C-alpha positions as CSV (number, residue, x, y, z in Angstrom):
1,X,6.2,7.6,-5.2
2,X,3.3,9.5,-5.3
3,X,2.0,11.2,-8.8
4,X,1.1,14.6,-9.3
5,X,0.2,14.5,-12.6
6,X,1.2,13.7,-16.3
7,X,0.8,15.8,-19.0
8,X,-0.8,15.0,-22.3
9,X,0.4,16.5,-25.6
10,X,-1.8,16.8,-29.1
11,X,-2.8,13.2,-30.0
12,X,-3.6,11.6,-26.6
13,X,-0.1,10.6,-25.8
14,X,0.9,10.6,-22.3
15,X,4.9,11.7,-21.1
16,X,6.4,11.2,-17.9
17,X,5.1,12.5,-14.4
18,X,5.3,16.3,-14.4
19,X,6.5,16.0,-10.9
20,X,7.1,13.6,-8.2
21,X,7.1,14.0,-4.7
22,X,9.2,11.9,-2.7
23,X,7.3,10.0,0.5
24,X,8.5,11.6,3.8
25,X,10.7,9.3,5.7
26,X,10.6,7.8,9.0
27,X,13.7,7.1,11.5
28,X,16.0,5.1,9.8
29,X,15.8,6.5,6.3
30,X,12.9,3.9,5.2
31,X,10.0,5.4,3.4
32,X,6.4,5.4,5.8
33,X,3.5,5.5,4.3
34,X,-0.2,4.7,6.0
35,X,-0.9,1.2,4.5
36,X,-3.1,1.2,1.5
37,X,-6.4,-0.9,1.4
38,X,-5.2,-3.5,-1.2
39,X,-1.9,-4.0,1.2
40,X,-4.1,-4.7,4.1
41,X,-6.2,-7.4,2.1
42,X,-3.5,-9.4,0.7
43,X,-2.1,-9.2,4.3
44,X,-5.0,-10.2,6.1
45,X,-5.4,-13.1,2.9
46,X,-1.9,-14.3,3.8
47,X,-2.7,-14.5,7.5
48,X,-6.2,-16.2,6.4
49,X,-3.8,-18.9,4.8
50,X,-1.7,-19.1,7.2
51,X,-3.8,-20.8,9.4
52,X,-5.6,-22.9,7.2
53,X,-8.1,-21.0,5.3
54,X,-10.3,-21.5,7.9
55,X,-13.1,-19.2,8.1
56,X,-14.4,-16.7,10.9
57,X,-11.7,-14.9,12.0
58,X,-11.6,-12.0,9.2
59,X,-11.7,-9.3,11.5
60,X,-8.8,-10.7,13.8
61,X,-6.6,-11.2,10.3
62,X,-7.8,-7.9,9.1
63,X,-6.6,-6.0,12.6
64,X,-3.5,-8.0,12.7
65,X,-2.7,-7.4,9.0
66,X,-2.9,-3.5,9.5
67,X,-1.4,-3.8,12.9
68,X,1.6,-5.3,11.2
69,X,2.2,-3.2,8.3
70,X,1.7,0.4,10.4
71,X,4.4,-0.8,12.5
72,X,7.0,-2.0,10.0
């Protein structure tokens, strides 16, 4: 979900979003968006842990995480 802005009223209080755009959908009705840096980092870390936490494969983990998230 993407927020397009928030309305601030006198006194600094922030109200609900002024408008919200729903993400575009791919076939099957599931929202499709490019994975964020944080999403890729989390998945790459999971792959690192799955390998027993052995160092030296960070690029492979990152690329695999990015590929997995783009295809799901």
